[in-house]
N, CA, C, O and the ligand as a Tripos MOL2 file, in Angstrom:
@<TRIPOS>MOLECULE
protein
  313   311    79     0     0
PROTEIN
NO_CHARGES

@<TRIPOS>ATOM
      1 N          -8.2030   51.3080   56.3440 N.3       1 MET1
      2 CA         -9.5880   51.7840   56.4560 C.3       1 MET1
      3 C          -9.6930   52.8720   57.5040 C.2       1 MET1
      4 O          -9.0790   52.7960   58.5680 O.2       1 MET1
      5 N         -10.4920   53.9000   57.1820 N.am      2 LYS2
      6 CA        -10.7680   54.9780   58.1280 C.3       2 LYS2
      7 C         -12.2310   54.8320   58.5570 C.2       2 LYS2
      8 O         -13.1420   54.9240   57.7340 O.2       2 LYS2
      9 N         -12.4380   54.6060   59.8400 N.am      3 LYS3
     10 CA        -13.7690   54.2380   60.3320 C.3       3 LYS3
     11 C         -14.8680   55.2600   60.0350 C.2       3 LYS3
     12 O         -16.0190   54.8810   59.8180 O.2       3 LYS3
     13 N         -14.5250   56.5460   60.0240 N.am      4 ASP4
     14 CA        -15.5480   57.5670   59.8090 C.3       4 ASP4
     15 C         -15.6700   57.9760   58.3330 C.2       4 ASP4
     16 O         -16.3330   58.9630   58.0130 O.2       4 ASP4
     17 N         -15.0320   57.2170   57.4430 N.am      5 CYS5
     18 CA        -15.0880   57.5170   56.0040 C.3       5 CYS5
     19 C         -16.1630   56.6430   55.3590 C.2       5 CYS5
     20 O         -16.0900   55.4150   55.4120 O.2       5 CYS5
     21 N         -17.1570   57.2850   54.7510 N.am      6 VAL6
     22 CA        -18.2640   56.5290   54.1550 C.3       6 VAL6
     23 C         -17.7810   55.6330   53.0160 C.2       6 VAL6
     24 O         -18.3310   54.5530   52.8030 O.2       6 VAL6
     25 N         -16.7590   56.0740   52.2850 N.am      7 PHE7
     26 CA        -16.2600   55.2700   51.1640 C.3       7 PHE7
     27 C         -15.5320   54.0170   51.6590 C.2       7 PHE7
     28 O         -15.6650   52.9430   51.0730 O.2       7 PHE7
     29 N         -14.7720   54.1600   52.7280 N.am      8 CYS8
     30 CA        -14.1420   52.9690   53.3320 C.3       8 CYS8
     31 C         -15.2080   52.0080   53.8310 C.2       8 CYS8
     32 O         -15.0610   50.7920   53.7040 O.2       8 CYS8
     33 N         -16.2780   52.5470   54.3980 N.am      9 ARG9
     34 CA        -17.3560   51.7070   54.9250 C.3       9 ARG9
     35 C         -18.0740   50.9780   53.7750 C.2       9 ARG9
     36 O         -18.5020   49.8350   53.9330 O.2       9 ARG9
     37 N         -18.1990   51.6370   52.6390 N.am     10 ILE10
     38 CA        -18.7940   50.9890   51.4580 C.3      10 ILE10
     39 C         -17.8760   49.8720   50.9650 C.2      10 ILE10
     40 O         -18.3410   48.7740   50.6610 O.2      10 ILE10
     41 N         -16.5770   50.1510   50.8850 N.am     11 VAL11
     42 CA        -15.6120   49.1350   50.4250 C.3      11 VAL11
     43 C         -15.6630   47.8950   51.3180 C.2      11 VAL11
     44 O         -15.5890   46.7660   50.8330 O.2      11 VAL11
     45 N         -15.7890   48.1170   52.6210 N.am     12 LYS12
     46 CA        -15.8170   46.9980   53.5790 C.3      12 LYS12
     47 C         -17.1910   46.3220   53.6610 C.2      12 LYS12
     48 O         -17.3330   45.2900   54.3160 O.2      12 LYS12
     49 N         -18.1980   46.8970   53.0010 N.am     13 GLY13
     50 CA        -19.5330   46.3080   53.0320 C.3      13 GLY13
     51 C         -20.3380   46.6700   54.2720 C.2      13 GLY13
     52 O         -21.4030   46.1020   54.5150 O.2      13 GLY13
     53 N         -19.8340   47.6080   55.0490 N.am     14 ILE14
     54 CA        -20.5560   48.0600   56.2520 C.3      14 ILE14
     55 C         -21.7500   48.9240   55.8350 C.2      14 ILE14
     56 O         -22.8230   48.8460   56.4330 O.2      14 ILE14
     57 N         -21.5470   49.7410   54.8090 N.am     15 GLU15
     58 CA        -22.6380   50.5190   54.2010 C.3      15 GLU15
     59 C         -23.0420   49.8060   52.9100 C.2      15 GLU15
     60 O         -22.1760   49.3190   52.1830 O.2      15 GLU15
     61 N         -24.3430   49.7360   52.6140 N.am     16 PRO16
     62 CA        -24.7680   49.0720   51.3850 C.3      16 PRO16
     63 C         -24.4210   49.9040   50.1480 C.2      16 PRO16
     64 O         -24.3410   51.1300   50.2170 O.2      16 PRO16
     65 N         -24.2180   49.2340   49.0330 N.am     17 SER17
     66 CA        -24.0030   49.9460   47.7720 C.3      17 SER17
     67 C         -24.4370   49.0400   46.6210 C.2      17 SER17
     68 O         -24.4630   47.8160   46.7470 O.2      17 SER17
     69 N         -24.7740   49.6680   45.5060 N.am     18 TRP18
     70 CA        -25.1180   48.9360   44.2990 C.3      18 TRP18
     71 C         -23.8600   48.8930   43.4420 C.2      18 TRP18
     72 O         -23.5880   49.8040   42.6600 O.2      18 TRP18
     73 N         -23.0880   47.7980   43.6100 N.am     19 THR19
     74 CA        -21.7900   47.6880   42.9460 C.3      19 THR19
     75 C         -21.9660   47.3110   41.4800 C.2      19 THR19
     76 O         -22.7040   46.3790   41.1590 O.2      19 THR19
     77 N         -21.2940   48.0300   40.6000 N.am     20 VAL20
     78 CA        -21.3340   47.7080   39.1690 C.3      20 VAL20
     79 C         -20.0000   47.1270   38.6810 C.2      20 VAL20
     80 O         -19.9400   46.5090   37.6180 O.2      20 VAL20
     81 N         -18.9350   47.3310   39.4640 N.am     21 TYR21
     82 CA        -17.6300   46.7600   39.1270 C.3      21 TYR21
     83 C         -16.7660   46.7390   40.3840 C.2      21 TYR21
     84 O         -16.8310   47.6420   41.2180 O.2      21 TYR21
     85 N         -15.9530   45.6840   40.5000 N.am     22 GLU22
     86 CA        -15.0240   45.6150   41.6280 C.3      22 GLU22
     87 C         -13.8630   44.7120   41.2670 C.2      22 GLU22
     88 O         -14.0520   43.6690   40.6400 O.2      22 GLU22
     89 N         -12.6490   45.1110   41.6620 N.am     23 ASP23
     90 CA        -11.4900   44.2320   41.5260 C.3      23 ASP23
     91 C         -10.5890   44.4120   42.7400 C.2      23 ASP23
     92 O         -11.0330   44.9220   43.7690 O.2      23 ASP23
     93 N          -9.3380   44.0010   42.6340 N.am     24 ASP24
     94 CA         -8.4530   44.0660   43.8040 C.3      24 ASP24
     95 C          -8.1170   45.4860   44.2270 C.2      24 ASP24
     96 O          -7.7910   45.7140   45.3920 O.2      24 ASP24
     97 N          -8.1880   46.4580   43.3000 N.am     25 LEU25
     98 CA         -7.7620   47.8260   43.6050 C.3      25 LEU25
     99 C          -8.8910   48.8310   43.7370 C.2      25 LEU25
    100 O          -8.7850   49.7780   44.5160 O.2      25 LEU25
    101 N          -9.9770   48.6400   42.9840 N.am     26 ILE26
    102 CA        -11.0060   49.6870   42.9180 C.3      26 ILE26
    103 C         -12.4110   49.1000   43.0270 C.2      26 ILE26
    104 O         -12.6180   47.8940   42.8970 O.2      26 ILE26
    105 N         -13.3600   49.9900   43.2680 N.am     27 LYS27
    106 CA        -14.7680   49.5940   43.3340 C.3      27 LYS27
    107 C         -15.5860   50.6970   42.6660 C.2      27 LYS27
    108 O         -15.3260   51.8840   42.8650 O.2      27 LYS27
    109 N         -16.5860   50.2860   41.8660 N.am     28 ALA28
    110 CA        -17.4890   51.2370   41.2040 C.3      28 ALA28
    111 C         -18.9140   50.9090   41.6360 C.2      28 ALA28
    112 O         -19.3290   49.7500   41.6370 O.2      28 ALA28
    113 N         -19.6460   51.9460   41.9990 N.am     29 PHE29
    114 CA        -21.0180   51.7380   42.4800 C.3      29 PHE29
    115 C         -21.8710   52.9470   42.1230 C.2      29 PHE29
    116 O         -21.3600   54.0400   41.8780 O.2      29 PHE29
    117 N         -23.1740   52.7270   42.0980 N.am     30 LEU30
    118 CA        -24.0870   53.7950   41.7140 C.3      30 LEU30
    119 C         -24.1950   54.8320   42.8240 C.2      30 LEU30
    120 O         -24.2000   54.4990   44.0100 O.2      30 LEU30
    121 N         -24.2800   56.0850   42.4190 N.am     31 ASP31
    122 CA        -24.4090   57.1960   43.3700 C.3      31 ASP31
    123 C         -25.7620   57.1230   44.0660 C.2      31 ASP31
    124 O         -26.7710   56.8190   43.4290 O.2      31 ASP31
    125 N         -25.7920   57.3980   45.3680 N.am     32 ILE32
    126 CA        -27.0350   57.3300   46.1340 C.3      32 ILE32
    127 C         -27.9910   58.4660   45.7510 C.2      32 ILE32
    128 O         -29.2010   58.3540   45.9440 O.2      32 ILE32
    129 N         -27.4480   59.5480   45.2150 N.am     33 ASN33
    130 CA        -28.2440   60.7090   44.8290 C.3      33 ASN33
    131 C         -27.8570   61.1200   43.4050 C.2      33 ASN33
    132 O         -27.2220   62.1540   43.1990 O.2      33 ASN33
    133 N         -28.2500   60.2860   42.4170 N.am     34 PRO34
    134 CA        -27.7030   60.4470   41.0540 C.3      34 PRO34
    135 C         -28.1100   61.7500   40.3680 C.2      34 PRO34
    136 O         -29.2590   62.1840   40.4480 O.2      34 PRO34
    137 N         -27.1460   62.3530   39.7000 N.am     35 ALA35
    138 CA        -27.3880   63.5510   38.9120 C.3      35 ALA35
    139 C         -27.9140   63.1740   37.5290 C.2      35 ALA35
    140 O         -28.5290   63.9930   36.8460 O.2      35 ALA35
    141 N         -27.6650   61.9240   37.1210 N.am     36 SER36
    142 CA        -28.1390   61.4400   35.8280 C.3      36 SER36
    143 C         -28.2310   59.9240   35.8920 C.2      36 SER36
    144 O         -27.7320   59.3110   36.8370 O.2      36 SER36
    145 N         -28.8680   59.3070   34.8870 N.am     37 GLU37
    146 CA        -28.9670   57.8500   34.8370 C.3      37 GLU37
    147 C         -27.5680   57.2410   34.7820 C.2      37 GLU37
    148 O         -26.7350   57.6490   33.9730 O.2      37 GLU37
    149 N         -27.3250   56.2820   35.6310 N.am     38 GLY38
    150 CA        -26.0420   55.5910   35.6120 C.3      38 GLY38
    151 C         -24.9190   56.3240   36.3370 C.2      38 GLY38
    152 O         -23.7610   55.9140   36.2570 O.2      38 GLY38
    153 N         -25.2490   57.4040   37.0430 N.am     39 HIS39
    154 CA        -24.2270   58.1650   37.7910 C.3      39 HIS39
    155 C         -23.4660   57.2070   38.7160 C.2      39 HIS39
    156 O         -24.0310   56.6360   39.6490 O.2      39 HIS39
    157 N         -22.1870   57.0520   38.4330 N.am     40 THR40
    158 CA        -21.3700   56.0400   39.1040 C.3      40 THR40
    159 C         -20.1530   56.6660   39.7690 C.2      40 THR40
    160 O         -19.5240   57.5680   39.2160 O.2      40 THR40
    161 N         -19.8340   56.1840   40.9430 N.am     41 LEU41
    162 CA        -18.6110   56.5930   41.6320 C.3      41 LEU41
    163 C         -17.6020   55.4590   41.5080 C.2      41 LEU41
    164 O         -17.9410   54.2930   41.7090 O.2      41 LEU41
    165 N         -16.3680   55.8020   41.1760 N.am     42 ILE42
    166 CA        -15.2980   54.8130   41.0790 C.3      42 ILE42
    167 C         -14.2010   55.2490   42.0480 C.2      42 ILE42
    168 O         -13.6500   56.3430   41.9300 O.2      42 ILE42
    169 N         -13.8950   54.3810   43.0000 N.am     43 ILE43
    170 CA        -12.9640   54.7720   44.0660 C.3      43 ILE43
    171 C         -11.8790   53.7080   44.2660 C.2      43 ILE43
    172 O         -12.0950   52.5270   43.9930 O.2      43 ILE43
    173 N         -10.7090   54.1470   44.7480 N.am     44 PRO44
    174 CA         -9.7040   53.1610   45.1580 C.3      44 PRO44
    175 C         -10.1820   52.4930   46.4390 C.2      44 PRO44
    176 O         -10.8920   53.1090   47.2330 O.2      44 PRO44
    177 N          -9.7990   51.2420   46.6430 N.am     45 LYS45
    178 CA        -10.2400   50.5420   47.8590 C.3      45 LYS45
    179 C          -9.4800   51.0180   49.0970 C.2      45 LYS45
    180 O          -9.9930   50.9550   50.2140 O.2      45 LYS45
    181 N          -8.2660   51.4880   48.8870 N.am     46 GLU46
    182 CA         -7.5070   52.0530   50.0000 C.3      46 GLU46
    183 C          -7.9850   53.4780   50.2600 C.2      46 GLU46
    184 O          -8.4640   54.1540   49.3490 O.2      46 GLU46
    185 N          -7.8540   53.9290   51.5020 N.am     47 HIS47
    186 CA         -8.2360   55.2990   51.8440 C.3      47 HIS47
    187 C          -7.0680   56.2410   51.5520 C.2      47 HIS47
    188 O          -5.9510   56.0180   52.0200 O.2      47 HIS47
    189 N          -7.3290   57.2860   50.7840 N.am     48 TYR48
    190 CA         -6.3340   58.3350   50.5270 C.3      48 TYR48
    191 C          -6.9880   59.6770   50.8000 C.2      48 TYR48
    192 O          -8.1410   59.8990   50.4280 O.2      48 TYR48
    193 N          -6.2650   60.5620   51.4410 N.am     49 GLU49
    194 CA         -6.8190   61.8770   51.7760 C.3      49 GLU49
    195 C          -6.8990   62.7950   50.5580 C.2      49 GLU49
    196 O          -7.8240   63.5990   50.4410 O.2      49 GLU49
    197 N          -5.9240   62.6710   49.6480 N.am     50 THR50
    198 CA         -5.9070   63.5320   48.4600 C.3      50 THR50
    199 C          -5.5200   62.7210   47.2270 C.2      50 THR50
    200 O          -4.9870   61.6170   47.3380 O.2      50 THR50
    201 N          -5.7940   63.2800   46.0630 N.am     51 ILE51
    202 CA         -5.4440   62.6130   44.8040 C.3      51 ILE51
    203 C          -3.9290   62.4310   44.6790 C.2      51 ILE51
    204 O          -3.4660   61.5000   44.0210 O.2      51 ILE51
    205 N          -3.1670   63.3120   45.3060 N.am     52 TYR52
    206 CA         -1.7040   63.2380   45.2130 C.3      52 TYR52
    207 C          -1.1590   61.9630   45.8470 C.2      52 TYR52
    208 O          -0.0680   61.5110   45.4990 O.2      52 TYR52
    209 N          -1.9080   61.3900   46.7660 N.am     53 MET53
    210 CA         -1.4540   60.1990   47.4960 C.3      53 MET53
    211 C          -1.8010   58.9030   46.7750 C.2      53 MET53
    212 O          -1.2650   57.8470   47.1120 O.2      53 MET53
    213 N          -2.6890   58.9670   45.7890 N.am     54 ILE54
    214 CA         -3.1350   57.7440   45.1210 C.3      54 ILE54
    215 C          -2.0760   57.2820   44.1330 C.2      54 ILE54
    216 O          -1.6850   58.0430   43.2480 O.2      54 ILE54
    217 N          -1.6010   56.0380   44.2690 N.am     55 PRO55
    218 CA         -0.5960   55.5270   43.3280 C.3      55 PRO55
    219 C          -1.1290   55.5250   41.8840 C.2      55 PRO55
    220 O          -2.3180   55.3080   41.6500 O.2      55 PRO55
    221 N          -0.2390   55.7680   40.9380 N.am     56 ASP56
    222 CA         -0.6230   55.8190   39.5220 C.3      56 ASP56
    223 C          -1.3330   54.5350   39.0790 C.2      56 ASP56
    224 O          -2.2460   54.5720   38.2540 O.2      56 ASP56
    225 N          -0.9030   53.4100   39.6330 N.am     57 ARG57
    226 CA         -1.5080   52.1230   39.2660 C.3      57 ARG57
    227 C          -3.0250   52.1620   39.5120 C.2      57 ARG57
    228 O          -3.8060   51.7060   38.6770 O.2      57 ARG57
    229 N          -3.4190   52.6940   40.6310 N.am     58 GLU58
    230 CA         -4.8370   52.7540   40.9570 C.3      58 GLU58
    231 C          -5.5680   53.8130   40.1300 C.2      58 GLU58
    232 O          -6.7020   53.6010   39.7010 O.2      58 GLU58
    233 N          -4.9140   54.9480   39.9110 N.am     59 LEU59
    234 CA         -5.5250   55.9920   39.0790 C.3      59 LEU59
    235 C          -5.7420   55.4960   37.6490 C.2      59 LEU59
    236 O          -6.7730   55.7740   37.0370 O.2      59 LEU59
    237 N          -4.7680   54.7640   37.1270 N.am     60 LYS60
    238 CA         -4.8930   54.2290   35.7670 C.3      60 LYS60
    239 C          -6.0540   53.2380   35.6930 C.2      60 LYS60
    240 O          -6.8380   53.2520   34.7440 O.2      60 LYS60
    241 N          -6.1490   52.3920   36.6940 N.am     61 ARG61
    242 CA         -7.2430   51.4040   36.7300 C.3      61 ARG61
    243 C          -8.6000   52.1130   36.7370 C.2      61 ARG61
    244 O          -9.5310   51.7010   36.0450 O.2      61 ARG61
    245 N          -8.6940   53.1670   37.5170 N.am     62 ILE62
    246 CA         -9.9570   53.9120   37.6210 C.3      62 ILE62
    247 C         -10.3780   54.4750   36.2580 C.2      62 ILE62
    248 O         -11.5380   54.3450   35.8670 O.2      62 ILE62
    249 N          -9.4590   55.0880   35.5500 N.am     63 ILE63
    250 CA         -9.8510   55.7400   34.2910 C.3      63 ILE63
    251 C         -10.1610   54.6970   33.2110 C.2      63 ILE63
    252 O         -11.0310   54.9250   32.3700 O.2      63 ILE63
    253 N          -9.4660   53.5650   33.2240 N.am     64 VAL64
    254 CA         -9.7470   52.4950   32.2490 C.3      64 VAL64
    255 C         -11.1370   51.9090   32.5070 C.2      64 VAL64
    256 O         -11.8960   51.6640   31.5690 O.2      64 VAL64
    257 N         -11.4630   51.6880   33.7720 N.am     65 VAL65
    258 CA        -12.7920   51.1590   34.1150 C.3      65 VAL65
    259 C         -13.8680   52.2090   33.8150 C.2      65 VAL65
    260 O         -14.9670   51.8550   33.3880 O.2      65 VAL65
    261 N         -13.5710   53.4750   34.0300 N.am     66 ALA66
    262 CA        -14.5350   54.5400   33.7030 C.3      66 ALA66
    263 C         -14.8930   54.4860   32.2140 C.2      66 ALA66
    264 O         -16.0570   54.6390   31.8450 O.2      66 ALA66
    265 N         -13.8990   54.2700   31.3750 N.am     67 LYS67
    266 CA        -14.1430   54.1780   29.9300 C.3      67 LYS67
    267 C         -15.0020   52.9570   29.5900 C.2      67 LYS67
    268 O         -15.9260   53.0440   28.7820 O.2      67 LYS67
    269 N         -14.6890   51.8250   30.2140 N.am     68 LYS68
    270 CA        -15.4690   50.6130   29.9580 C.3      68 LYS68
    271 C         -16.9240   50.7880   30.3970 C.2      68 LYS68
    272 O         -17.8440   50.4120   29.6710 O.2      68 LYS68
    273 N         -17.1260   51.3500   31.5680 N.am     69 LEU69
    274 CA        -18.4950   51.5640   32.0560 C.3      69 LEU69
    275 C         -19.2220   52.5730   31.1620 C.2      69 LEU69
    276 O         -20.4110   52.4160   30.8850 O.2      69 LEU69
    277 N         -18.5140   53.5950   30.7180 N.am     70 ALA70
    278 CA        -19.1270   54.5990   29.8440 C.3      70 ALA70
    279 C         -19.6420   53.9450   28.5580 C.2      70 ALA70
    280 O         -20.7110   54.2990   28.0620 O.2      70 ALA70
    281 N         -18.8820   52.9980   28.0280 N.am     71 LYS71
    282 CA        -19.3120   52.2820   26.8120 C.3      71 LYS71
    283 C         -20.5850   51.4870   27.0750 C.2      71 LYS71
    284 O         -21.5030   51.4850   26.2550 O.2      71 LYS71
    285 N         -20.6370   50.8120   28.2190 N.am     72 VAL72
    286 CA        -21.8120   50.0330   28.5870 C.3      72 VAL72
    287 C         -23.0150   50.9580   28.7810 C.2      72 VAL72
    288 O         -24.1050   50.6760   28.2820 O.2      72 VAL72
    289 N         -22.8170   52.0560   29.5000 N.am     73 TYR73
    290 CA        -23.9180   52.9780   29.8020 C.3      73 TYR73
    291 C         -24.4300   53.6540   28.5260 C.2      73 TYR73
    292 O         -25.6250   53.9190   28.3960 O.2      73 TYR73
    293 N         -23.5370   53.9240   27.6060 N.am     74 ARG74
    294 CA        -23.9560   54.5490   26.3510 C.3      74 ARG74
    295 C         -24.9460   53.6550   25.6190 C.2      74 ARG74
    296 O         -25.9310   54.1330   25.0560 O.2      74 ARG74
    297 N         -24.6730   52.3390   25.6330 N.am     75 LYS75
    298 CA        -25.5970   51.3920   25.0030 C.3      75 LYS75
    299 C         -26.8940   51.2930   25.7830 C.2      75 LYS75
    300 O         -27.9760   51.2510   25.1980 O.2      75 LYS75
    301 N         -26.7860   51.2570   27.1170 N.am     76 LEU76
    302 CA        -27.9700   51.0860   27.9680 C.3      76 LEU76
    303 C         -28.9080   52.2950   27.9340 C.2      76 LEU76
    304 O         -30.1260   52.1540   27.8260 O.2      76 LEU76
    305 N         -28.3130   53.4770   28.0290 N.am     77 PHE77
    306 CA        -29.1240   54.6850   28.2110 C.3      77 PHE77
    307 C         -29.2100   55.5600   26.9740 C.2      77 PHE77
    308 O         -29.9710   56.5270   26.9520 O.2      77 PHE77
    309 N         -28.4510   55.2400   25.9610 N.am     78 LYS78
    310 CA        -28.3990   55.9890   24.6860 C.3      78 LYS78
    311 C         -27.8840   57.4040   24.8470 C.2      78 LYS78
    312 O         -27.7880   58.1410   23.8660 O.2      78 LYS78
    313 ZN        -11.8900   56.1640   53.1070 Zn       79 ZN79
@<TRIPOS>BOND
     1     1     2 1
     2     2     3 1
     3     3     4 2
     4     3     5 am
     5     5     6 1
     6     6     7 1
     7     7     8 2
     8     7     9 am
     9     9    10 1
    10    10    11 1
    11    11    12 2
    12    11    13 am
    13    13    14 1
    14    14    15 1
    15    15    16 2
    16    15    17 am
    17    17    18 1
    18    18    19 1
    19    19    20 2
    20    19    21 am
    21    21    22 1
    22    22    23 1
    23    23    24 2
    24    23    25 am
    25    25    26 1
    26    26    27 1
    27    27    28 2
    28    27    29 am
    29    29    30 1
    30    30    31 1
    31    31    32 2
    32    31    33 am
    33    33    34 1
    34    34    35 1
    35    35    36 2
    36    35    37 am
    37    37    38 1
    38    38    39 1
    39    39    40 2
    40    39    41 am
    41    41    42 1
    42    42    43 1
    43    43    44 2
    44    43    45 am
    45    45    46 1
    46    46    47 1
    47    47    48 2
    48    47    49 am
    49    49    50 1
    50    50    51 1
    51    51    52 2
    52    51    53 am
    53    53    54 1
    54    54    55 1
    55    55    56 2
    56    55    57 am
    57    57    58 1
    58    58    59 1
    59    59    60 2
    60    59    61 am
    61    61    62 1
    62    62    63 1
    63    63    64 2
    64    63    65 am
    65    65    66 1
    66    66    67 1
    67    67    68 2
    68    67    69 am
    69    69    70 1
    70    70    71 1
    71    71    72 2
    72    71    73 am
    73    73    74 1
    74    74    75 1
    75    75    76 2
    76    75    77 am
    77    77    78 1
    78    78    79 1
    79    79    80 2
    80    79    81 am
    81    81    82 1
    82    82    83 1
    83    83    84 2
    84    83    85 am
    85    85    86 1
    86    86    87 1
    87    87    88 2
    88    87    89 am
    89    89    90 1
    90    90    91 1
    91    91    92 2
    92    91    93 am
    93    93    94 1
    94    94    95 1
    95    95    96 2
    96    95    97 am
    97    97    98 1
    98    98    99 1
    99    99   100 2
   100    99   101 am
   101   101   102 1
   102   102   103 1
   103   103   104 2
   104   103   105 am
   105   105   106 1
   106   106   107 1
   107   107   108 2
   108   107   109 am
   109   109   110 1
   110   110   111 1
   111   111   112 2
   112   111   113 am
   113   113   114 1
   114   114   115 1
   115   115   116 2
   116   115   117 am
   117   117   118 1
   118   118   119 1
   119   119   120 2
   120   119   121 am
   121   121   122 1
   122   122   123 1
   123   123   124 2
   124   123   125 am
   125   125   126 1
   126   126   127 1
   127   127   128 2
   128   127   129 am
   129   129   130 1
   130   130   131 1
   131   131   132 2
   132   131   133 am
   133   133   134 1
   134   134   135 1
   135   135   136 2
   136   135   137 am
   137   137   138 1
   138   138   139 1
   139   139   140 2
   140   139   141 am
   141   141   142 1
   142   142   143 1
   143   143   144 2
   144   143   145 am
   145   145   146 1
   146   146   147 1
   147   147   148 2
   148   147   149 am
   149   149   150 1
   150   150   151 1
   151   151   152 2
   152   151   153 am
   153   153   154 1
   154   154   155 1
   155   155   156 2
   156   155   157 am
   157   157   158 1
   158   158   159 1
   159   159   160 2
   160   159   161 am
   161   161   162 1
   162   162   163 1
   163   163   164 2
   164   163   165 am
   165   165   166 1
   166   166   167 1
   167   167   168 2
   168   167   169 am
   169   169   170 1
   170   170   171 1
   171   171   172 2
   172   171   173 am
   173   173   174 1
   174   174   175 1
   175   175   176 2
   176   175   177 am
   177   177   178 1
   178   178   179 1
   179   179   180 2
   180   179   181 am
   181   181   182 1
   182   182   183 1
   183   183   184 2
   184   183   185 am
   185   185   186 1
   186   186   187 1
   187   187   188 2
   188   187   189 am
   189   189   190 1
   190   190   191 1
   191   191   192 2
   192   191   193 am
   193   193   194 1
   194   194   195 1
   195   195   196 2
   196   195   197 am
   197   197   198 1
   198   198   199 1
   199   199   200 2
   200   199   201 am
   201   201   202 1
   202   202   203 1
   203   203   204 2
   204   203   205 am
   205   205   206 1
   206   206   207 1
   207   207   208 2
   208   207   209 am
   209   209   210 1
   210   210   211 1
   211   211   212 2
   212   211   213 am
   213   213   214 1
   214   214   215 1
   215   215   216 2
   216   215   217 am
   217   217   218 1
   218   218   219 1
   219   219   220 2
   220   219   221 am
   221   221   222 1
   222   222   223 1
   223   223   224 2
   224   223   225 am
   225   225   226 1
   226   226   227 1
   227   227   228 2
   228   227   229 am
   229   229   230 1
   230   230   231 1
   231   231   232 2
   232   231   233 am
   233   233   234 1
   234   234   235 1
   235   235   236 2
   236   235   237 am
   237   237   238 1
   238   238   239 1
   239   239   240 2
   240   239   241 am
   241   241   242 1
   242   242   243 1
   243   243   244 2
   244   243   245 am
   245   245   246 1
   246   246   247 1
   247   247   248 2
   248   247   249 am
   249   249   250 1
   250   250   251 1
   251   251   252 2
   252   251   253 am
   253   253   254 1
   254   254   255 1
   255   255   256 2
   256   255   257 am
   257   257   258 1
   258   258   259 1
   259   259   260 2
   260   259   261 am
   261   261   262 1
   262   262   263 1
   263   263   264 2
   264   263   265 am
   265   265   266 1
   266   266   267 1
   267   267   268 2
   268   267   269 am
   269   269   270 1
   270   270   271 1
   271   271   272 2
   272   271   273 am
   273   273   274 1
   274   274   275 1
   275   275   276 2
   276   275   277 am
   277   277   278 1
   278   278   279 1
   279   279   280 2
   280   279   281 am
   281   281   282 1
   282   282   283 1
   283   283   284 2
   284   283   285 am
   285   285   286 1
   286   286   287 1
   287   287   288 2
   288   287   289 am
   289   289   290 1
   290   290   291 1
   291   291   292 2
   292   291   293 am
   293   293   294 1
   294   294   295 1
   295   295   296 2
   296   295   297 am
   297   297   298 1
   298   298   299 1
   299   299   300 2
   300   299   301 am
   301   301   302 1
   302   302   303 1
   303   303   304 2
   304   303   305 am
   305   305   306 1
   306   306   307 1
   307   307   308 2
   308   307   309 am
   309   309   310 1
   310   310   311 1
   311   311   312 2
@<TRIPOS>SUBSTRUCTURE
     1 MET1         2 RESIDUE 1 A MET
     2 LYS2         6 RESIDUE 1 A LYS
     3 LYS3        10 RESIDUE 1 A LYS
     4 ASP4        14 RESIDUE 1 A ASP
     5 CYS5        18 RESIDUE 1 A CYS
     6 VAL6        22 RESIDUE 1 A VAL
     7 PHE7        26 RESIDUE 1 A PHE
     8 CYS8        30 RESIDUE 1 A CYS
     9 ARG9        34 RESIDUE 1 A ARG
    10 ILE10       38 RESIDUE 1 A ILE
    11 VAL11       42 RESIDUE 1 A VAL
    12 LYS12       46 RESIDUE 1 A LYS
    13 GLY13       50 RESIDUE 1 A GLY
    14 ILE14       54 RESIDUE 1 A ILE
    15 GLU15       58 RESIDUE 1 A GLU
    16 PRO16       62 RESIDUE 1 A PRO
    17 SER17       66 RESIDUE 1 A SER
    18 TRP18       70 RESIDUE 1 A TRP
    19 THR19       74 RESIDUE 1 A THR
    20 VAL20       78 RESIDUE 1 A VAL
    21 TYR21       82 RESIDUE 1 A TYR
    22 GLU22       86 RESIDUE 1 A GLU
    23 ASP23       90 RESIDUE 1 A ASP
    24 ASP24       94 RESIDUE 1 A ASP
    25 LEU25       98 RESIDUE 1 A LEU
    26 ILE26      102 RESIDUE 1 A ILE
    27 LYS27      106 RESIDUE 1 A LYS
    28 ALA28      110 RESIDUE 1 A ALA
    29 PHE29      114 RESIDUE 1 A PHE
    30 LEU30      118 RESIDUE 1 A LEU
    31 ASP31      122 RESIDUE 1 A ASP
    32 ILE32      126 RESIDUE 1 A ILE
    33 ASN33      130 RESIDUE 1 A ASN
    34 PRO34      134 RESIDUE 1 A PRO
    35 ALA35      138 RESIDUE 1 A ALA
    36 SER36      142 RESIDUE 1 A SER
    37 GLU37      146 RESIDUE 1 A GLU
    38 GLY38      150 RESIDUE 1 A GLY
    39 HIS39      154 RESIDUE 1 A HIS
    40 THR40      158 RESIDUE 1 A THR
    41 LEU41      162 RESIDUE 1 A LEU
    42 ILE42      166 RESIDUE 1 A ILE
    43 ILE43      170 RESIDUE 1 A ILE
    44 PRO44      174 RESIDUE 1 A PRO
    45 LYS45      178 RESIDUE 1 A LYS
    46 GLU46      182 RESIDUE 1 A GLU
    47 HIS47      186 RESIDUE 1 A HIS
    48 TYR48      190 RESIDUE 1 A TYR
    49 GLU49      194 RESIDUE 1 A GLU
    50 THR50      198 RESIDUE 1 A THR
    51 ILE51      202 RESIDUE 1 A ILE
    52 TYR52      206 RESIDUE 1 A TYR
    53 MET53      210 RESIDUE 1 A MET
    54 ILE54      214 RESIDUE 1 A ILE
    55 PRO55      218 RESIDUE 1 A PRO
    56 ASP56      222 RESIDUE 1 A ASP
    57 ARG57      226 RESIDUE 1 A ARG
    58 GLU58      230 RESIDUE 1 A GLU
    59 LEU59      234 RESIDUE 1 A LEU
    60 LYS60      238 RESIDUE 1 A LYS
    61 ARG61      242 RESIDUE 1 A ARG
    62 ILE62      246 RESIDUE 1 A ILE
    63 ILE63      250 RESIDUE 1 A ILE
    64 VAL64      254 RESIDUE 1 A VAL
    65 VAL65      258 RESIDUE 1 A VAL
    66 ALA66      262 RESIDUE 1 A ALA
    67 LYS67      266 RESIDUE 1 A LYS
    68 LYS68      270 RESIDUE 1 A LYS
    69 LEU69      274 RESIDUE 1 A LEU
    70 ALA70      278 RESIDUE 1 A ALA
    71 LYS71      282 RESIDUE 1 A LYS
    72 VAL72      286 RESIDUE 1 A VAL
    73 TYR73      290 RESIDUE 1 A TYR
    74 ARG74      294 RESIDUE 1 A ARG
    75 LYS75      298 RESIDUE 1 A LYS
    76 LEU76      302 RESIDUE 1 A LEU
    77 PHE77      306 RESIDUE 1 A PHE
    78 LYS78      310 RESIDUE 1 A LYS
    79 ZN79       313 GROUP 0 **** ****
């Protein structure tokens, strides 16, 4: 965890968030300033400075969950 990182603080529950999905590797929550209905951020729970540092396992989990949430949102919001 990086103390001055808002995403780490959200993962640790120090900052509030509206969580829509969470598992051992990733967390998905609604954007505080949404560009559209259901605007969701999906992040790895570990802190990484760049995408190059994120293990493939976590990147794969993120995109699979993005697809699942997209299916749910499509039904909810049309
Ligand atoms: Zn962080």
